[in-house]
C-alpha positions as CSV (number, residue, x, y, z in Angstrom):
1,X,0.0,0.0,0.0
2,X,1.3,3.5,-1.0
3,X,0.4,6.9,0.3
4,X,0.6,10.3,-1.4
5,X,-0.3,13.7,0.0
6,X,0.8,16.1,-2.7
7,X,-2.3,17.9,-3.9
8,X,-4.8,15.4,-2.5
9,X,-4.4,12.7,0.1
10,X,-4.4,9.4,-1.8
11,X,-4.0,5.7,-0.8
12,X,-3.1,3.1,-3.4
13,X,-3.2,-0.7,-3.1
14,X,-1.3,-1.8,-6.2
15,X,-3.0,0.1,-9.1
16,X,-6.3,0.5,-7.2
17,X,-7.2,3.7,-5.4
18,X,-8.6,3.1,-1.9
19,X,-11.6,5.4,-1.4
20,X,-11.3,7.7,1.6
21,X,-13.7,10.7,1.2
22,X,-14.8,11.4,4.8
23,X,-13.0,14.6,5.8
24,X,-12.3,13.5,9.4
25,X,-10.9,10.2,8.3
26,X,-8.7,11.9,5.8
27,X,-7.5,14.4,8.4
28,X,-6.9,11.7,11.0
29,X,-4.8,9.7,8.5
30,X,-2.8,12.8,7.5
31,X,-2.0,13.5,11.1
32,X,-0.8,9.9,11.7
33,X,1.2,9.9,8.4
34,X,3.0,13.1,9.4
35,X,4.1,11.3,12.6
36,X,4.4,7.8,11.1
37,X,5.9,5.3,13.5
38,X,5.4,7.6,16.5
39,X,2.7,7.7,19.1
40,X,0.3,10.6,18.6
41,X,-1.5,11.4,21.8
42,X,-5.3,11.3,22.1
43,X,-5.2,14.9,23.3
44,X,-3.4,16.1,20.2
45,X,-5.7,14.1,17.9
46,X,-8.7,15.7,19.6
47,X,-7.2,19.2,19.3
48,X,-6.3,18.8,15.6
49,X,-9.6,17.2,14.6
50,X,-12.1,19.3,16.6
51,X,-10.2,22.3,17.9
52,X,-12.1,24.1,20.6
53,X,-15.4,22.4,19.8
54,X,-15.0,18.7,20.4
55,X,-18.1,16.4,20.6
56,X,-19.6,15.6,24.0
57,X,-18.4,12.0,23.9
58,X,-15.1,12.8,22.2
59,X,-13.2,9.7,23.2
60,X,-15.8,7.3,21.9
61,X,-16.2,9.4,18.7
62,X,-12.4,9.2,18.2
63,X,-12.4,5.5,18.8
64,X,-15.2,5.1,16.2
65,X,-13.3,7.2,13.7
66,X,-10.1,5.2,14.2
67,X,-12.1,1.9,13.8
68,X,-13.6,3.1,10.5
69,X,-10.1,4.2,9.3
70,X,-8.7,0.8,10.2
71,X,-11.4,-0.7,8.0
72,X,-10.0,1.2,5.0
73,X,-6.5,0.1,5.7
74,X,-7.0,-3.7,5.7
75,X,-4.2,-4.2,3.2
76,X,-1.9,-1.7,4.6
77,X,-0.4,-0.3,7.8
78,X,-1.2,-1.2,11.3
79,X,-3.0,1.4,13.2
80,X,-2.1,0.5,16.8
81,X,-3.6,1.7,20.0
82,X,-0.8,2.7,22.5
83,X,-0.9,4.0,26.0
84,X,-2.1,7.6,25.6
85,X,-2.6,7.5,21.9
86,X,-2.3,5.8,18.5
87,X,0.6,4.9,16.2
88,X,0.6,4.2,12.5
89,X,3.2,1.6,11.4
90,X,4.3,1.9,7.7
91,X,6.8,-1.0,7.4
92,X,7.0,-2.2,3.8
93,X,5.0,0.7,2.4
94,X,5.9,3.9,0.8
95,X,5.0,7.5,1.7
96,X,5.1,10.3,-0.8
97,X,8.5,11.9,-0.4
98,X,6.9,15.3,-0.1
99,X,5.2,14.5,3.3
100,X,8.6,13.5,4.7
101,X,10.0,16.9,3.7
102,X,6.9,18.7,4.8
103,X,6.6,17.4,8.4
104,X,4.3,20.3,9.1
105,X,0.8,20.6,10.5
106,X,0.1,22.9,7.6
107,X,-1.1,20.0,5.5
108,X,-3.4,18.8,8.3
109,X,-4.9,22.3,8.7
110,X,-5.6,22.3,4.9
111,X,-7.4,19.0,5.1
112,X,-9.4,20.2,8.0
113,X,-10.4,23.4,6.1
114,X,-8.4,25.6,8.5
115,X,-6.8,27.5,5.6
116,X,-5.4,30.5,7.4
117,X,-3.4,28.3,9.8
118,X,-2.4,26.2,6.9
119,X,-0.9,29.2,5.1
120,X,1.2,30.1,8.1
121,X,2.5,26.6,8.6
122,X,3.2,25.9,4.9
123,X,4.9,29.3,4.6
124,X,7.3,28.2,7.3
125,X,7.8,24.8,5.6
126,X,8.7,26.6,2.4
127,X,11.3,28.7,4.2
128,X,12.9,25.6,5.5
129,X,12.8,23.9,2.1
130,X,14.5,26.9,0.5
131,X,17.1,27.4,3.2
132,X,18.1,23.7,2.9
133,X,18.1,23.8,-0.9
134,X,15.4,21.1,-1.2
135,X,13.9,22.1,-4.5
136,X,11.9,18.9,-4.8
137,X,10.1,19.6,-1.5
138,X,9.8,23.3,-2.2
139,X,7.8,22.5,-5.4
140,X,5.3,20.4,-3.4
141,X,5.0,23.1,-0.8
142,X,4.3,25.8,-3.3
143,X,1.7,23.7,-4.9
144,X,0.0,23.2,-1.5
145,X,0.2,27.0,-0.9
146,X,-1.5,27.5,-4.2
147,X,-4.3,25.1,-3.3
148,X,-4.9,26.7,0.1
149,X,-4.8,30.2,-1.4
150,X,-7.4,29.2,-4.0
151,X,-9.7,27.8,-1.3
152,X,-9.5,31.2,0.4
153,X,-10.5,33.0,-2.8
154,X,-7.0,34.5,-3.3
155,X,-6.7,33.5,-7.0
156,X,-3.8,35.8,-7.9
157,X,-1.8,34.5,-5.0
158,X,-2.7,30.9,-6.0
159,X,-1.5,31.6,-9.5
160,X,1.8,33.0,-8.3
161,X,2.4,29.9,-6.1
162,X,1.4,27.5,-8.9
163,X,3.7,29.3,-11.4
164,X,6.6,29.1,-9.0
165,X,5.9,25.4,-8.4
166,X,5.8,24.9,-12.1
167,X,9.2,26.5,-12.6
168,X,10.7,24.4,-9.7
169,X,9.3,21.1,-11.1
170,X,10.6,21.9,-14.6
171,X,14.0,22.7,-13.2
172,X,14.1,19.4,-11.2
173,X,12.6,17.3,-14.0
174,X,9.6,16.3,-11.9
175,X,7.1,15.4,-14.6
176,X,4.3,14.6,-12.2
177,X,4.8,17.7,-10.2
178,X,4.9,19.8,-13.4
179,X,1.6,18.2,-14.6
180,X,0.0,18.9,-11.2
181,X,1.0,22.5,-11.3
182,X,-0.3,22.9,-14.9
183,X,-3.6,21.4,-13.9
184,X,-4.0,23.6,-10.8
185,X,-3.1,26.7,-12.9
186,X,-5.9,25.6,-15.2
187,X,-8.3,25.4,-12.3
188,X,-7.4,28.9,-11.2
189,X,-7.7,30.3,-14.7
190,X,-11.1,28.7,-15.2
191,X,-12.3,30.3,-11.9
192,X,-11.1,33.6,-13.3
193,X,-13.2,32.9,-16.4
194,X,-10.0,32.9,-18.6
195,X,-11.3,29.8,-20.3
196,X,-9.0,29.7,-23.4
197,X,-5.9,29.9,-21.1
198,X,-7.4,27.3,-18.8
199,X,-8.0,24.9,-21.7
200,X,-4.4,25.3,-22.9
201,X,-3.1,24.5,-19.4
202,X,-5.3,21.4,-19.0
203,X,-4.2,20.1,-22.4
204,X,-0.6,20.7,-21.6
205,X,-1.0,18.8,-18.3
206,X,-2.8,16.0,-20.1
207,X,-0.1,15.7,-22.8
208,X,2.7,15.7,-20.3
209,X,1.0,12.9,-18.3
210,X,0.5,10.9,-21.4
211,X,4.1,11.4,-22.5
212,X,5.4,10.4,-19.1
213,X,3.1,7.4,-19.0
214,X,1.8,8.6,-15.6
215,X,-1.8,7.7,-16.0
216,X,-1.0,4.2,-17.3
217,X,1.8,3.5,-14.9
218,X,-0.1,4.7,-11.8
219,X,-3.5,3.4,-12.9
220,X,-5.0,6.8,-12.6
221,X,-7.2,6.8,-15.6
222,X,-10.0,8.7,-13.9
223,X,-7.7,11.7,-13.7
224,X,-7.3,11.7,-17.5
225,X,-11.0,11.5,-17.9
226,X,-11.4,14.5,-15.6
227,X,-9.1,16.5,-17.9
228,X,-11.3,15.5,-20.9
229,X,-14.4,16.5,-19.0
230,X,-13.0,20.0,-18.3
231,X,-12.0,20.3,-21.9
232,X,-15.5,19.3,-23.1
233,X,-17.1,21.9,-20.8
234,X,-14.8,24.7,-21.8
235,X,-14.9,24.0,-25.6
236,X,-18.7,23.9,-25.5
237,X,-18.7,27.3,-23.7
238,X,-16.3,28.8,-26.2
239,X,-18.3,27.4,-29.2
240,X,-15.2,25.6,-30.5
241,X,-16.8,22.9,-32.6
242,X,-13.6,21.4,-34.0
243,X,-11.9,21.4,-30.6
244,X,-15.1,19.8,-29.2
245,X,-14.9,17.0,-31.8
246,X,-11.2,16.4,-31.2
247,X,-11.9,16.1,-27.4
248,X,-14.8,13.7,-28.0
249,X,-12.5,11.6,-30.2
250,X,-9.7,11.6,-27.7
251,X,-12.0,10.7,-24.9
252,X,-13.6,7.9,-27.0
253,X,-10.2,6.5,-27.9
254,X,-9.1,6.6,-24.2
255,X,-12.1,4.5,-23.3
256,X,-11.4,2.2,-26.2
257,X,-7.8,1.7,-25.0
258,X,-9.2,0.5,-21.7
259,X,-11.5,-2.0,-23.5
260,X,-14.6,0.1,-22.6
261,X,-16.5,0.0,-25.8
262,X,-19.8,1.1,-24.1
263,X,-18.4,4.5,-23.1
264,X,-16.2,4.9,-26.1
265,X,-19.0,4.7,-28.7
266,X,-21.0,7.8,-27.8
267,X,-17.9,10.0,-27.8
268,X,-16.6,8.6,-31.1
269,X,-20.0,9.0,-32.6
270,X,-20.3,12.6,-31.4
271,X,-16.8,13.3,-32.9
272,X,-17.8,11.8,-36.2
273,X,-21.0,13.8,-36.4
274,X,-19.3,17.1,-35.7
275,X,-16.4,16.4,-38.0
276,X,-18.9,15.5,-40.7
277,X,-20.9,18.7,-40.0
278,X,-17.6,20.7,-40.4
279,X,-16.6,18.9,-43.6
280,X,-13.4,17.5,-41.9
281,X,-12.1,14.2,-43.3
282,X,-10.5,12.1,-40.6
283,X,-8.6,8.9,-40.8
284,X,-8.7,6.0,-38.4
285,X,-5.9,6.1,-35.8
286,X,-3.1,3.7,-36.3
287,X,-2.8,1.1,-33.5
């Protein structure tokens, strides 16, 4: 089982993503990952998860939350109850290198929606990354700063962080980090209603991930489909008929590559109809 916390908290068992959508479960796992192998006190968990407004039966609520998280980690680490707290054992598993460099509660605050506190902690983490010359970690921190800034509605600040992250990832040759930064820049530009620019960024991120084989190698095909869905939405809004046809074609071929003929057919049919309407002659793709 592998864990990643750059951008979104993710758990992978071989090529399958392990679903973990409940905010408190995600926050609990993030806290334990930051302190992997160490006992995290019950008092700290309560403080991080509920702050000054814990539930009335907080200990039983925490125990129930831990039990549900254990149910999600059946193929992975042991979540052990220790005197005074809990410990997550990661022997034989991998943890995204960024979380090791970013041993900061900033990520936990972000997952809990405590964005102001997250900015403070991540800003400190960035200063540490830069003072130690750890460019790889700095790129991840900048990306997280962009995400938090966007959630606060500070879009120009988010764009600045994403652009800096993009430059760092390109300098270090981190294709996945570069693609993440491009995608997040696209999200920010779309929210600013700069749709053509957003579309270019989404397509650049998609092309980079295809070239690097990231979707196939990591089994993250749903991320590719999310890019296509954004492209369809933006091209429809722009009235870009040819671009819409090309996106339908690419999406249909992506489904076909996975052996999913049912979902491939409607997109390929839509592409054919629009190309025909525009008088564009297309050739079958070589395989």
